C-alpha atoms as a printed R data frame, in Angstrom:
   type eleno elety resid chain resno      x      y       z
1  ATOM     1    CA   MET     A     1 -0.043  0.050   0.094
2  ATOM     2    CA   THR     A     2  1.568  3.375  -0.707
3  ATOM     3    CA   LEU     A     3  1.122  6.016   1.723
4  ATOM     4    CA   ILE     A     4  2.944  8.703  -0.054
5  ATOM     5    CA   GLY     A     5  3.520  8.661  -3.702
6  ATOM     6    CA   PRO     A     6  1.837  7.708  -7.055
7  ATOM     7    CA   GLN     A     7 -0.781  5.466  -6.105
8  ATOM     8    CA   ASP     A     8 -0.778  3.628  -9.646
9  ATOM     9    CA   GLU     A     9  2.800  2.460  -9.056
10 ATOM    10    CA   ASN     A    10  2.799 -1.011  -7.479
11 ATOM    11    CA   TRP     A    11  5.912 -2.939  -6.690
12 ATOM    12    CA   ASP     A    12  6.607 -6.534  -6.479
13 ATOM    13    CA   ALA     A    13 10.068 -6.122  -4.534
14 ATOM    14    CA   MET     A    14 12.506 -3.693  -3.428
15 ATOM    15    CA   PHE     A    15 16.375 -3.492  -1.924
16 ATOM    16    CA   ILE     A    16 18.582 -1.345  -0.203
17 ATOM    17    CA   ALA     A    17 21.929 -1.306  -1.155
18 ATOM    18    CA   ALA     A    18 25.072  0.774   0.984
19 ATOM    19    CA   TYR     A    19 28.081  1.763  -0.878
20 ATOM    20    CA   PRO     A    20 31.134  3.283   0.951
21 ATOM    21    CA   ASN     A    21 30.743  6.472  -1.207
22 ATOM    22    CA   ALA     A    22 29.617  7.311  -4.809
23 ATOM    23    CA   HIS     A    23 33.082  6.841  -5.992
24 ATOM    24    CA   ALA     A    24 32.730  3.356  -5.187
25 ATOM    25    CA   PHE     A    25 29.127  3.218  -7.006
26 ATOM    26    CA   LEU     A    26 30.323  4.827  -9.857
27 ATOM    27    CA   ALA     A    27 33.473  2.156 -10.261
28 ATOM    28    CA   MET     A    28 31.189 -0.743  -9.726
29 ATOM    29    CA   VAL     A    29 28.884  0.447 -12.967
30 ATOM    30    CA   SER     A    30 31.997  1.194 -14.740
31 ATOM    31    CA   ASP     A    31 33.521 -2.173 -14.485
32 ATOM    32    CA   PRO     A    32 33.300 -4.055 -17.726
33 ATOM    33    CA   GLU     A    33 32.450 -7.423 -15.951
34 ATOM    34    CA   TYR     A    34 29.387 -5.584 -14.414
35 ATOM    35    CA   GLN     A    35 28.450 -3.981 -17.509
36 ATOM    36    CA   ARG     A    36 28.202 -7.543 -19.235
37 ATOM    37    CA   ALA     A    37 26.140 -8.840 -16.258
38 ATOM    38    CA   VAL     A    38 23.846 -5.901 -16.101
39 ATOM    39    CA   ILE     A    39 21.948 -6.825 -19.169
40 ATOM    40    CA   HIS     A    40 20.459 -9.639 -17.389
41 ATOM    41    CA   ARG     A    41 18.766 -7.342 -14.610
42 ATOM    42    CA   GLN     A    42 17.796 -4.918 -17.293
43 ATOM    43    CA   ALA     A    43 15.855 -8.012 -18.984
44 ATOM    44    CA   ALA     A    44 14.442 -9.313 -16.025
45 ATOM    45    CA   VAL     A    45 12.623 -6.108 -14.912
46 ATOM    46    CA   ARG     A    46 10.215 -3.876 -16.535
47 ATOM    47    CA   SER     A    47 10.936 -0.822 -14.553
48 ATOM    48    CA   SER     A    48 13.238  0.267 -11.763
49 ATOM    49    CA   ARG     A    49 14.131  3.128  -9.728
50 ATOM    50    CA   LEU     A    50 17.532  4.360  -8.260
51 ATOM    51    CA   ILE     A    51 17.241  6.829  -5.406
52 ATOM    52    CA   ARG     A    52 20.303  8.153  -3.828
53 ATOM    53    CA   SER     A    53 19.760  8.764   0.087
54 ATOM    54    CA   THR     A    54 21.859  9.226   2.939
55 ATOM    55    CA   PRO     A    55 21.195  7.803   6.317
56 ATOM    56    CA   LEU     A    56 20.003  9.709   9.087
57 ATOM    57    CA   ALA     A    57 22.019  9.911  12.499
58 ATOM    58    CA   THR     A    58 19.622  7.993  14.906
59 ATOM    59    CA   ARG     A    59 18.905  8.405  18.524
60 ATOM    60    CA   ASP     A    60 17.505  5.727  21.045
61 ATOM    61    CA   GLY     A    61 14.705  4.411  19.304
62 ATOM    62    CA   PHE     A    62 13.114  5.074  16.156
63 ATOM    63    CA   ALA     A    63 15.098  7.585  13.828
């Protein structure tokens, strides 16, 4: 159920990946071996989103 966002977007799955920094992500996607493999991910999904975020400092309890 979408609480905030387009009501017509339904997602089957999602994941969160953490990288040490933006350079590490760019190095990964620039790697020739990754580029050969990514065609399979692209063929497997109709649509995807990539959202860059930064973790919040947490206190005791919920964020």
